[in-house]
N, C-alpha and C positions, 0 to 999 in steps of 0.2 A: 565931843565928849570922850571921856576916857575909854569907853567901850570900843570906840572906833580904833584908837591906837592899839589897844590890846588885841583886837581881832586881826588887824593888819599885821602886827608882829607875829601872831600865831600862824597866819596864812603864809607868810614868807618862808616859814620853816616847815609847814605841814600841808600846804595846799596841794591838791591833786594836779599832776602834770597832764593836762588835756590839750589836744592839738589846737583848738580854737583860741587857746590862751597865749599862743605865740604869734598872734597877728592883730593888727588894728583894722583889717579889712572888714567893713560893716557887712558886706555880702556873706563872707565866711561865718562871721558871728551870727548873722541872721539864720543861716542854715542850721547852725548848732542849736540856737535857741528854739526854733520851731520844732526841730526833730526831738528835742528833749522835753517838750511840753507833755506833761503827764506820762513821762517815760524815764525809766532809770538810765543813768549814764551807761551802765554795762550793756544794756539792751540797745541804746541809741547809737553808741560809738560805731558799730559796723555800718549803720545806715549813713552816718555822717561821712565816713570815708567813701562810701559808695557814691553818694551824691556829689561830693567835692571832686571826685575823680571823673565822673561822667559829665558834670556841669561845672567846670572850674570858674566860669564867669556868669554874671546875671544874664548876659545876652544868651549864653548857651541854655540857661534854664528857661528863659522866655520863649526861645525857639523850639523847645522840646515838645514832643507829642505827649498829650495827656496820658494816653495808654502806657507809654514808656515810664512816665513819672509814677503812675499808680503801680506798675509792676515792680519798680525799684522800692516803692514804699510798702509793698506787700508784707503783711505780718506785723507792721508797726501799729496799726489801728488808727482810729480817728482820721479817716481818709480825707475829711474836709480840709485838714491842715495842708496837705500837698496841693489840693486844688486852689486853695487860697494863696499858696506860695506862687503858683503858676500865674494867677491874676496879678499878684504883687510884682512879680518880675516884669510882666508886660507893662505895668504902670511905670516902673522905673525906666524902661526903655522909652516909653512915650513921653513922660513928663520930666524926667531927670537926665535925658540924653545918655542913658545907659550907665550913669554913675550912681551907685547905690548911696542913698542919703545917709548921713551920720548924725543928724540932729533930731532930738526928740520930736519937735513939731512937724518935721517932714516924715520921719519914719512911721509915726502913729497914723498917718493918712493911708498907709498901705493895707491891702486886704489881709485879714487874719492877724493883724498886729494890734495888741492891746497895750494898756499902760505899762505892764511889767516888761513886755518884750521891747517896747520903744525905749524904756529907761535903760534896759540892759544894753542894747545896741549903742545908744548914745553915750552911756558912761564907759563902756568897754572900748569903743573905737575913738571917741573924741574927748573922753574924760569929762563929759558934761555932768554937772552936779544934779543927778536924778537918782533918787533912791528906788531900788527894786523891791518888790513885795511879792514873793512867791511863798509856797508852803513852808520852805525852810526858814525864811525870814519871819513869817508869822509865828512859827514855833519858838524861835530864839527870843523874839521880843516879848511874846506872851509869857514865857517862863521867867525871863530875867526880870521883867517889870511886874509880874504877877497880875496880868490882865485877863479877866475871865469873860470879856465881851465876845460873843460868838464871831469867829473870824469870817464866816460866810454870810453875815448880816450886813446890811448897808451901813449901819452905825459902826460896826466893827471894822469894816474896810476903811472907812474914813478915819477912824481913830488910829488904826495901825499905820495907815499911810502918813498921817501927820507925825507919828512917832518915828517912823522910818526916815522921814525928811529931816527930823530933828537930830537923829544920831549919825546920819551919813557924814563921812569925812568931807571937810571943806576943800582940802587940797588933793585928796586921792579917792574920789568917789568911786571910780571904776574898780580900784583895788579893794576898797571896802566892800563893795557889792559882791565881788567874787569871794571875799573872805567870809562874810556872814552866811552866804549860801553854802559854801563848803563846810563851814562850822556846823550848820544845821544838818547837813547831809551825813557827816561823819562822826560828830560828837553829840550834838543835841538832837539825836534821832527820835523818831516817833515812839519807837518801842526800844526798851533797854538802852537808854542814852548813857554815854560814858561819862557820867557825872564825876567820877573819880579823876578823870583826866581833863576836866573842864577848867579853863583859865578864868572863867567868869563865875565860878562856883561861890566864892565868898560874897559876891554882890547879887547873886541870883535869888529872887524872892521865892520862886518855886522850890528851889533846893533847901532854903532855910525853913520853909513852912510845910514841907512834905507834900507839895502840890505838883511835882514833876509829872506824875501819871494822870493828872486831871487837867492839865493845860497843854495845848490850847483847847478852847471849847468850840465845838462845831455843832450847829443845829442839824437835825435829821432832814434830809431832802424828801422830795415826794416819792411815793411808792413806785416801784418799777412796774412796767407794763409787760405782761406775758404775751408772746407771739409764737405761733406754731407753724413751722416751715416744713413742707414735704417736698423733697427734691427727687427728681426722676432722671435716672441715668439711661440715656438712649444711645445705643452704640450701633454702628453700621460700618463694616469694612475697616475696622480698627480706627474709626473716627467717632467722636462724641459730640452730641448736641450741646451747645452753650448759648446763652442769651445774655444780654447786657441789661443791668438794672437801670431803672430810671433815675432822674436827678433829684427827686424830692423825697428820698427815703434813705435809710442806712445803706452804706456801701454803694453810693451813687456811682454809676458808670463802671462798676466792677463786673467781671464775668462770673457766671454761675450756671448750674444746670437748670432746666425748666423747673418752675416752682409753683406749687399751689399752697397758699396760706389759708389756714382754717382757724376758726374762732376758739377751738379747743383741741385737746389731744385726741386723735382718732386712731383706732386700730386699723390694720390693713383692710379688714372687711368693711368697716365704716367709711374709710376713705374712698373705697371703690364705689360706694353708693352716693358719694358727695356729688352735687350737681355739676360743679366745675370739672371734676374728674371725668364724669360721663361725657361732658362736652369736649374735653381735650383728648381723652384716652379711651374712647369707647372700643369695646371688644379686644382689649389687650390684658395681659396678666402682669402683675407686679410682684416682685420678690424683695422682701426687706433685706437690706445690707447693713451689717454691723449693729451696734447699739445706738439708741437715741442719744443725742448730744445736747447738753445745755451750754449755751454760749452767752456770757453776760456782757452787755453793753451799758452805756450810761442810760439809766432809767428804762432799760429794756432787757428782758430775759428771752433769748431766742431758744426755743426747743425744736431741734431739727432731727428729721428722719430722712433716710436715703433709701430709694427703691430702684431696683433694676427693672426696666420695662422689657417685657418679652412680647415681641410683635411678630408672631409667626406668620400671620396672614397679610402683613404689610398694610395694616389698617391706619397707621398713624400718618397724617398728612402734615408735611413740614409747614410751619407757620413763618410769616415774614420776619419775625424777630429771632428765629432760630437759625443757627449756622453750625455746620459740622466742622470740627477741627481734628486733624490727625493727632493721634496720641503722642507723636514725637514733637509736636509743636505746642503742647499744652503749657509748657513753662514760659511761653512768650505772652500768655494772656495774663492780664492783671486780675488776680482773684483774691477774694477776702479769705480770712483764715479758715472759716468753716470748710470752704471748698478745697483749698490747696492741701489742708490737713487730710481731708478725706481721700484726695487723689494720691497723696504720698502713702497712705495706709492701704488702700484697696485697689488702686488702678496701676500703680507703678511696679 
């Protein structure tokens, strides 16, 4: 289709110069694609360099310690991504003799890889004719063709995938995929799109009918769940107690201070009367540190408070899941954003 030729021509002149676009190595492309999931390029770029430098091959990644991977990922969010990457790297070593696959049918078998990522890796590394479908592509296609089917509905996903398969270039699918994603990211943006600079403007249904700000359509998701975290700072001889989160909740296997989760927001006085507090911190004082923090995750709102534990009588008994870490070594622990932000503000 003409749209493919126009986008490829635009991309050759205006495409962003990104490091993973200078290689056909599916491993490096995989690194970039997973890191950039739900992440802006500007935010993800330092992480890409960090991982590519520390783990230049899939073997290096597979042999890495999970704590080291989580620590390097710290601050990027959606930590399940890097755990899935670790599992995928091990699969590559076991099932593909350490050679990262570059075909759609093989790549999609890897942990954490969906249809978009498999199509991206296959088209960028092998030029396999597979159309990518991410938020940028949804937006360009929805506006250009005037489609108001919700992009997050099962019907919408099928409709847009069929359309993407129809418009993708027969001869340069990889280049086209890069082009339409870049075009959506820099021209056909979610807000304040640069319609005046749009090479597709004359054929764009949304532009001709004043629908640019109404497309694409997305149905509202389920309401977010509120959770209330109360963290306790226990210090002894310039060392702090940390514990590791379980595997079946947010921030799996990340380090944090001891925590009591409550069903509602409690004052300091109410918290001290809570049954679990009495069980774990009997006969100690707590002092509030800083202001409460609201941290938004997918479908969860975390309301966090931090308390310094004053244990003048040595009443606290160390629990098996607790470990003391010297303040000089805290940067070696893989911590989620709530924790390392608190440390940088109040303990460093």
